[in-house]
C-alpha positions as CSV (number, residue, x, y, z in Angstrom):
1,M,-9.1,-18.4,33.5
2,K,-13.0,-17.2,33.6
3,I,-11.5,-14.2,35.8
4,I,-9.3,-13.3,32.9
5,L,-12.2,-13.8,29.8
6,L,-14.6,-11.9,32.2
7,I,-12.0,-8.7,32.3
8,I,-11.2,-9.2,28.4
9,Y,-15.2,-9.3,27.6
10,F,-15.7,-6.3,29.8
11,F,-12.7,-4.3,28.1
12,F,-14.1,-4.9,25.3
13,T,-17.6,-4.0,26.3
14,A,-16.3,-0.6,27.2
15,F,-14.6,-0.1,24.8
16,S,-17.7,-0.4,22.3
17,K,-19.4,1.9,24.2
18,A,-16.6,4.5,24.3
19,Q,-16.9,3.9,20.0
20,S,-20.8,4.1,19.8
21,S,-20.4,7.8,21.5
22,E,-17.2,8.8,19.5
23,E,-18.7,11.5,16.7
24,V,-16.7,10.9,13.4
25,V,-17.7,12.2,9.8
26,F,-16.2,9.8,7.1
27,Q,-15.4,11.5,3.9
28,Q,-13.6,10.8,0.8
29,N,-15.7,8.2,-1.1
30,K,-12.7,6.6,-2.8
31,I,-13.4,3.3,-5.5
32,S,-11.6,0.0,-4.6
33,N,-12.2,-3.1,-6.8
34,N,-11.2,-5.0,-3.8
35,N,-14.3,-6.7,-1.6
36,I,-12.0,-9.6,0.3
37,I,-12.4,-7.6,3.5
38,S,-16.5,-7.7,3.2
39,S,-16.6,-11.3,3.0
40,L,-14.6,-11.5,6.3
41,S,-18.0,-13.2,9.2
42,N,-15.6,-12.7,12.3
43,K,-12.7,-10.8,14.1
44,D,-10.7,-14.4,14.1
45,D,-10.3,-14.2,10.0
46,F,-9.5,-11.0,10.3
47,T,-6.6,-10.9,12.4
48,Y,-5.4,-14.5,10.3
49,F,-6.1,-12.7,7.2
50,I,-3.8,-9.9,7.7
51,D,-0.9,-12.1,9.8
52,S,-0.8,-14.1,7.0
53,I,-0.1,-11.6,4.6
54,E,1.2,-8.4,6.1
55,T,5.0,-9.3,5.5
56,N,4.2,-9.3,1.7
57,D,5.2,-6.6,-0.8
58,N,1.8,-7.1,-2.2
59,F,-0.1,-6.4,1.3
60,F,0.8,-3.0,0.4
61,Y,-0.6,-3.8,-3.1
62,S,-3.7,-5.7,-2.6
63,L,-4.9,-4.5,0.8
64,F,-3.8,-1.0,1.4
65,D,-6.6,1.1,0.0
66,S,-9.4,-1.5,0.6
67,L,-8.1,-1.3,4.1
68,T,-8.2,2.5,4.5
69,N,-11.6,2.9,2.5
70,H,-14.4,3.3,5.0
71,Q,-17.3,2.0,2.9
72,I,-15.5,-1.3,3.2
73,Y,-16.0,-3.4,6.3
74,P,-16.6,-7.1,7.4
75,K,-19.7,-8.7,7.7
76,Y,-19.4,-8.6,11.5
77,S,-19.1,-4.9,12.2
78,N,-20.4,-1.8,10.7
79,E,-18.3,1.2,9.4
80,L,-17.7,3.4,12.5
81,D,-17.0,0.5,14.5
82,F,-14.3,-1.1,11.9
83,F,-12.7,2.3,11.6
84,F,-11.8,2.4,15.5
85,E,-11.0,-1.4,15.4
86,K,-8.6,-1.0,12.3
87,I,-7.0,1.9,14.3
88,S,-6.6,-0.2,17.8
89,F,-5.2,-3.1,15.5
90,F,-2.9,-1.5,13.4
91,S,-0.9,0.8,15.8
92,N,1.2,-1.7,17.2
93,K,1.9,-2.7,13.8
94,P,5.2,-1.8,12.2
95,Y,3.4,0.2,9.4
96,S,1.1,1.5,11.5
97,Y,1.8,5.3,10.1
98,Q,0.9,4.3,6.4
99,L,-2.6,2.7,8.2
100,N,-3.5,5.3,10.3
101,S,-2.3,8.4,8.6
102,N,-4.7,7.2,5.4
103,L,-7.5,6.2,8.1
104,F,-7.0,9.4,10.3
105,N,-7.2,11.7,7.0
106,N,-10.2,10.3,5.8
107,V,-12.7,11.3,8.7
108,L,-13.6,14.4,10.6
109,F,-13.8,14.9,14.3
110,E,-12.6,17.6,16.9
111,S,-11.3,14.9,19.3
112,F,-11.9,11.6,20.6
113,N,-13.6,10.9,24.1
114,D,-11.2,7.6,24.4
115,P,-8.1,8.6,25.7
116,V,-6.7,5.7,23.9
117,L,-8.0,7.1,20.3
118,N,-6.4,10.1,21.1
119,E,-2.8,8.7,22.0
120,F,-3.1,6.9,18.7
121,Y,-3.8,10.2,16.8
122,T,-1.1,12.2,19.0
123,I,1.5,9.5,17.7
124,Y,0.1,9.7,14.2
125,L,0.6,13.7,14.1
126,F,3.9,13.3,15.7
127,N,4.8,10.7,13.1
128,S,4.0,12.6,10.1
129,N,6.0,15.5,11.6
130,Q,2.8,17.7,12.5
131,I,4.5,19.0,15.7
132,G,2.5,22.5,16.0
133,E,-0.7,20.2,15.4
134,L,0.1,17.9,17.9
135,C,0.3,21.0,20.4
136,S,-2.9,22.5,19.5
137,Y,-5.0,19.3,20.0
138,Q,-3.3,18.6,23.1
139,N,-4.4,21.9,24.2
140,K,-7.5,21.2,23.5
141,L,-8.0,18.0,25.5
142,S,-9.9,17.9,28.7
143,Y,-7.9,15.9,31.7
144,E,-9.9,12.5,31.0
145,Q,-9.5,12.5,27.7
146,K,-5.7,12.9,28.0
147,R,-5.0,10.3,30.6
148,F,-2.9,8.2,28.5
149,N,0.6,6.7,29.1
150,T,2.9,8.7,26.5
151,Q,1.1,11.9,27.4
152,N,3.6,13.2,29.8
153,A,6.3,12.9,26.8
154,F,4.5,14.9,24.4
155,N,4.3,18.0,27.0
156,I,7.9,17.7,26.9
157,I,7.9,17.7,23.3
158,C,5.5,20.5,22.9
159,L,7.7,22.5,25.7
160,L,10.3,22.0,23.2
161,Y,8.7,23.4,20.4
162,N,8.0,26.3,22.3
163,D,11.4,26.5,23.4
164,Q,10.1,26.9,27.3
165,K,13.2,24.9,28.6
166,S,12.5,26.4,32.3
167,Q,9.3,25.0,32.1
168,I,10.9,21.3,31.5
169,E,13.2,21.7,34.4
170,L,10.5,22.3,36.8
171,L,8.3,19.5,35.5
172,L,11.5,17.3,35.6
173,E,11.4,18.0,39.4
174,I,7.9,17.5,40.0
175,Y,7.9,14.1,38.3
176,N,8.3,11.0,40.5
177,K,11.2,8.5,39.3
178,E,8.1,6.4,37.4
179,E,7.1,9.1,35.5
180,I,10.8,9.9,34.9
181,Q,11.6,6.2,33.1
182,K,7.9,6.6,31.1
183,L,9.7,9.6,29.7
184,N,11.8,7.1,28.1
185,T,14.8,10.0,27.4
186,F,18.5,9.5,27.2
187,F,19.1,13.0,25.4
188,L,16.4,15.5,27.7
189,D,18.8,16.5,30.2
190,D,22.0,17.0,28.1
191,Y,19.9,18.9,25.6
192,I,18.7,21.5,28.4
193,Q,22.1,22.0,29.4
194,G,23.7,21.7,25.9
195,N,26.1,19.0,26.7
196,Q,26.7,16.9,23.9
197,L,24.6,14.0,23.0
198,N,25.4,10.2,23.2
199,S,25.4,9.4,19.4
200,E,26.0,5.7,20.4
201,L,22.6,4.8,20.8
202,S,20.4,2.9,18.5
203,Y,17.7,4.8,17.1
204,D,15.3,2.0,17.5
205,D,15.5,1.8,21.1
206,I,15.0,6.1,21.9
207,G,11.8,7.5,22.4
208,F,9.0,10.5,21.3
209,I,11.4,13.2,22.8
210,D,14.4,12.1,21.8
211,K,13.4,11.1,17.9
212,Y,12.0,15.2,18.0
213,I,15.3,16.4,20.0
214,L,17.2,14.7,17.1
215,S,14.6,16.2,14.3
216,I,15.8,19.6,15.3
217,N,19.3,19.1,16.3
218,R,22.1,18.7,13.6
219,D,25.2,18.4,15.8
220,I,24.5,14.4,16.2
221,N,23.9,11.4,13.8
222,I,22.2,8.2,14.9
223,Q,22.0,5.6,12.1
224,I,18.5,5.0,10.9
225,N,18.2,1.5,9.2
226,E,14.6,1.9,8.0
227,P,12.7,5.1,8.7
228,K,9.1,4.5,9.3
229,S,7.2,7.5,9.2
230,L,7.8,11.0,7.8
231,L,9.3,12.1,11.0
232,D,12.1,9.5,10.5
233,L,12.7,10.8,6.9
234,E,13.0,14.3,7.8
235,I,15.7,12.8,10.5
236,Y,17.5,10.7,7.8
237,M,17.8,13.5,5.3
238,K,19.6,15.8,7.4
239,M,22.8,12.9,8.0
240,N,22.4,11.2,4.5
241,Q,21.4,11.5,0.5
242,F,18.4,9.3,-0.7
243,E,19.4,6.8,-3.5
244,L,16.2,6.0,-5.9
245,Y,15.6,2.5,-4.8
246,Q,14.9,3.9,-1.3
247,I,12.7,6.7,-2.6
248,N,10.9,3.7,-4.8
249,N,10.8,1.6,-2.1
250,F,9.3,5.0,0.3
251,Y,6.7,4.8,-2.1
252,K,5.4,1.5,-2.8
253,N,5.5,1.1,1.2
254,R,3.3,4.2,1.4
255,L,5.1,6.4,3.5
256,I,5.0,8.5,1.2
257,N,2.2,9.9,-1.5
258,S,2.6,10.6,-5.1
259,N,3.3,14.5,-4.6
260,Q,6.2,13.5,-1.8
261,Y,7.5,11.1,-4.1
262,I,7.9,13.5,-7.3
263,S,9.6,15.9,-4.6
264,L,12.1,13.8,-3.7
265,L,13.0,12.5,-7.1
266,K,13.5,16.6,-7.5
267,S,16.4,16.0,-4.4
268,L,18.4,13.7,-6.7
269,D,21.5,14.7,-8.3
270,D,20.3,13.0,-11.4
271,Q,17.0,13.3,-12.6
272,P,15.5,9.8,-13.0
273,S,13.8,8.1,-15.8
274,E,10.8,8.0,-13.5
275,L,10.3,11.9,-12.6
276,I,11.4,12.4,-16.3
277,M,8.3,10.5,-17.6
278,Y,6.3,12.0,-15.0
279,N,7.0,15.5,-16.5
280,E,6.6,14.6,-20.1
281,I,3.1,13.0,-19.1
282,T,1.3,16.3,-17.1
283,N,3.2,18.3,-19.8
284,E,1.5,16.8,-22.1
285,I,-2.4,17.2,-23.5
286,N,-3.5,14.6,-25.8
287,Y,-4.0,11.1,-24.8
288,N,-2.3,8.9,-27.1
289,K,1.0,10.9,-26.6
290,K,0.6,10.4,-22.8
291,L,-0.1,6.5,-23.5
292,Q,3.0,6.7,-26.0
293,I,5.4,8.5,-23.1
294,I,4.6,5.7,-20.7
295,E,5.5,3.0,-23.6
296,K,8.7,4.8,-24.1
297,Y,9.6,5.3,-20.3
298,L,8.7,1.3,-19.0
299,P,12.1,-0.4,-19.8
300,L,13.8,2.2,-18.3
301,L,11.9,2.6,-14.8
302,Q,13.0,0.6,-11.4
303,L,9.8,1.3,-9.8
304,D,7.5,-1.2,-9.9
305,F,4.5,-1.1,-12.2
306,Y,1.9,-1.2,-9.6
307,D,3.3,1.9,-8.4
308,V,3.9,3.3,-11.7
309,S,-0.2,2.4,-12.4
310,R,-0.7,4.3,-9.2
311,L,1.7,7.1,-10.0
312,L,-0.1,8.2,-12.8
313,N,-3.6,7.5,-12.7
314,D,-4.7,10.9,-12.1
315,E,-3.4,11.8,-15.5
316,F,-5.7,9.7,-16.7
317,T,-9.1,9.9,-14.9
318,Q,-11.1,11.9,-17.4
319,M,-9.7,9.4,-20.3
320,R,-12.2,7.2,-22.2
321,I,-10.7,4.2,-23.7
322,T,-11.4,3.9,-27.4
323,N,-9.9,1.6,-30.1
324,S,-7.9,4.3,-31.3
325,N,-6.1,3.3,-27.9
326,L,-5.7,0.3,-28.2
327,S,-2.0,0.8,-30.2
328,Y,-0.4,1.1,-26.5
329,M,-1.6,-1.7,-25.2
330,N,1.7,-1.7,-23.0
331,A,0.4,1.6,-21.2
332,L,-3.1,0.0,-21.1
333,M,-2.3,-2.6,-19.1
334,I,0.4,-0.5,-16.7
335,L,-2.8,2.0,-16.0
336,S,-5.4,-1.1,-15.3
337,L,-3.4,-2.4,-12.1
338,Y,-4.0,0.2,-9.8
339,E,-7.1,-1.1,-8.0
340,N,-8.5,2.5,-7.1
341,S,-9.5,3.4,-10.7
342,N,-12.1,1.7,-13.6
343,F,-9.4,1.7,-15.8
344,L,-9.3,-2.1,-15.6
345,E,-13.1,-2.1,-16.3
346,N,-12.8,0.0,-18.8
347,L,-10.3,-1.6,-20.9
348,I,-12.0,-5.1,-20.4
349,Q,-15.6,-3.5,-21.6
350,L,-13.7,-1.8,-24.5
351,I,-12.3,-5.1,-26.1
352,N,-15.5,-7.6,-25.0
353,N,-17.5,-4.8,-27.4
354,S,-14.6,-4.7,-30.0
355,P,-15.7,-5.5,-33.4
356,L,-13.0,-8.4,-34.6
357,N,-12.2,-7.0,-37.8
358,N,-11.7,-3.5,-35.5
359,I,-8.6,-5.4,-33.1
360,E,-7.1,-8.2,-35.6
361,D,-4.1,-6.6,-36.6
362,N,-3.8,-6.0,-32.7
363,P,-2.2,-9.5,-31.6
364,I,-2.7,-8.6,-27.8
365,A,-6.1,-7.0,-27.9
366,I,-6.9,-10.5,-30.0
367,V,-5.5,-12.6,-27.6
368,L,-7.3,-10.8,-24.4
369,Y,-10.8,-11.0,-26.8
370,N,-10.3,-14.4,-26.7
371,Y,-9.1,-14.8,-23.2
372,L,-12.3,-12.9,-21.6
373,N,-15.0,-14.7,-24.2
374,K,-13.6,-17.6,-23.2
375,D,-12.8,-18.6,-27.1
376,F,-11.3,-21.6,-28.0
377,S,-11.7,-21.8,-31.5
378,Q,-8.0,-21.7,-31.8
379,N,-8.1,-19.8,-34.9
380,I,-6.3,-17.1,-34.6
381,Y,-2.4,-17.4,-35.1
382,I,0.6,-15.7,-33.9
383,E,3.3,-15.2,-36.2
384,N,5.7,-12.8,-33.9
385,I,8.5,-15.1,-32.8
386,D,8.9,-12.6,-30.0
387,L,5.8,-12.8,-28.1
388,I,6.3,-16.4,-28.2
389,N,8.7,-15.9,-26.0
390,N,6.7,-14.5,-23.1
391,P,5.4,-16.7,-20.7
392,S,2.0,-14.6,-20.6
393,I,1.2,-15.4,-24.2
394,R,2.3,-18.8,-23.6
395,F,-0.3,-19.5,-21.2
396,F,-3.1,-17.7,-23.5
397,F,-1.7,-21.0,-25.5
398,L,-2.2,-23.7,-22.9
399,N,-5.5,-21.9,-22.4
400,K,-6.6,-22.5,-26.2
401,N,-7.1,-19.1,-26.6
402,I,-4.4,-18.3,-29.6
403,N,-2.1,-20.7,-31.5
404,F,1.5,-20.0,-32.5
405,D,2.3,-20.3,-36.3
406,K,3.4,-23.9,-36.9
407,E,7.2,-22.7,-37.3
408,S,7.0,-21.6,-34.4
409,N,6.0,-24.8,-32.3
410,S,9.8,-26.0,-31.5
411,I,9.1,-24.1,-27.6
412,N,11.9,-25.3,-25.5
413,I,9.9,-25.8,-22.1
414,D,11.5,-28.7,-20.2
415,S,13.5,-26.7,-18.3
416,K,10.3,-25.2,-16.6
417,K,9.2,-25.5,-13.0
418,I,5.9,-24.2,-11.7
419,K,5.4,-22.6,-8.2
420,V,2.1,-23.0,-7.8
421,N,0.2,-25.9,-6.4
422,P,-2.8,-27.1,-8.1
423,I,-4.0,-29.6,-5.7
424,L,-4.3,-26.7,-3.0
425,L,-5.9,-24.8,-5.6
426,S,-8.1,-27.1,-6.2
427,H,-8.7,-27.6,-2.8
428,Y,-9.5,-24.1,-2.2
429,A,-11.8,-23.8,-5.4
430,E,-14.3,-27.1,-4.2
431,N,-14.3,-25.7,-1.1
432,L,-15.1,-22.1,-2.0
433,D,-12.5,-21.0,0.7
434,L,-12.0,-17.4,-0.6
435,L,-9.6,-16.1,2.1
436,N,-7.7,-18.8,2.3
437,S,-7.5,-18.8,-2.0
438,F,-6.6,-15.1,-1.5
439,I,-4.0,-15.4,0.4
440,Y,-2.3,-18.3,-1.4
441,Y,-2.7,-15.7,-4.4
442,I,-1.1,-12.7,-3.0
443,N,2.0,-14.9,-1.4
444,T,2.2,-16.8,-5.2
445,S,2.1,-13.8,-7.2
446,E,4.9,-11.7,-5.2
447,N,7.4,-12.5,-7.8
448,Y,5.5,-12.2,-10.7
449,F,8.6,-11.9,-12.5
450,N,9.4,-15.6,-11.8
451,L,6.0,-16.7,-13.2
452,N,5.7,-19.0,-16.0
453,E,2.8,-19.7,-18.6
454,Y,2.5,-23.0,-16.2
455,D,1.9,-20.8,-12.8
456,L,-0.6,-18.9,-14.7
457,Y,-2.4,-21.7,-16.1
458,F,-3.0,-23.4,-12.9
459,I,-3.6,-20.3,-11.2
460,N,-6.3,-19.6,-13.7
461,K,-7.8,-22.9,-13.9
462,Y,-8.1,-23.6,-10.2
463,L,-8.2,-20.2,-8.2
464,I,-11.7,-19.9,-6.6
465,D,-14.0,-18.3,-8.9
466,D,-14.7,-14.7,-7.2
467,G,-15.3,-11.5,-9.4
468,F,-12.1,-9.7,-7.4
469,L,-9.8,-12.5,-8.1
470,K,-10.6,-12.9,-11.6
471,N,-9.7,-9.4,-12.1
472,E,-6.2,-10.1,-10.1
473,I,-5.5,-12.6,-12.1
474,L,-5.8,-10.7,-15.3
475,K,-3.8,-8.0,-13.6
476,L,-1.0,-11.0,-13.1
477,I,-0.7,-11.7,-16.5
478,F,-0.1,-8.2,-17.0
479,K,2.5,-7.8,-15.0
480,V,4.3,-11.2,-15.9
481,Y,3.6,-10.1,-19.9
482,L,5.4,-6.8,-19.1
483,S,8.3,-8.0,-17.0
484,N,9.2,-10.2,-20.3
485,T,8.7,-7.4,-22.5
């Protein structure tokens, strides 16, 4: 056991020293309102944290931007070390392409001294379908820099890319049996000889060489159940027509960026509401008219609210929210969901600083004012019967931020079942357990459209008092409100 521990110790010591010798320049200082990573004090907490929520849809909503922001790192690490730790940690995950693509795109470097890092970067280039860039990168690496397990496979791919089949045949004669096995290819011999390829294989079982052959060959179809990279998407598109729900899912899981999302929407036979809305907003100059367009299309969209916010935020980066914009509260709520913007903070500041007589005719604004200022006076009444049916508005009533008109107090709440665990939440709060509070919040908010006023009440009352989580609770209230509007 001691020998194993010593081996592990020397491996990480050597890896750490290799990291310190790497030359990396970070760029793109991004906004992120999520500081949860910065509170972690050891690697075990980091591993536990990711393992606890990585299968949750909200993983990409809540952590993706902070994990790919080089300015955010745990207490036990620093900017450079955490960059390499993330690349190594996520490279074996099913969503590795999404994380590593953003991590590599946010740094400048010539090459890495550590061959393992060069392998990770080469795999990223392959998965992003940058084969020409991959081959150029490989050519400038020294023998020591490219001593990694998949090097021979990528050598073959570059020869295929440059249509040098005779060179491939020569290499196959030189390679020993073990090197041939490491290539993990079923197609190569048949492809070089011009024979029919085996279409009965599973896409998940084939290696890099065979995936590249599929990407340049239209004569064979293999079922791809779940594309996990841009190369997978390229191969899938040769055989299938995308549906809107698939494109939305790719965007949600950060497989594609906003420009690629819009491009794929344009490939559909019928223009979806998401594309029509986006085009109308980009063609409009007036911010209030942009907000009006969002509200018009919200009931028609299949895209998740958070992704709508992410898609549209660039169109509002120069906007300064004023009282005149409060007529479009639904649109303002949508834009406030994306964590890599200051929109939520600007909205909170505006509502907090608004004179009450300016917003008294806006029931949502006045409710938010009372909530943010912890105003329990109950002097404000909501007379709109439709609003009473919304769980978020009922939450504000339970929280004593608003009153219902006396004629509207007959509300059927007998069948309500809460999904949260108030005892567990209060335990986290009393013990200042930020990590588990955040994990619990993420898992609970996964199905925000099924949460009721009691869920919101207990989350608001017992979730640990933390600045980031306060904003998250407010965004959850927004999503519950919008999904029931």
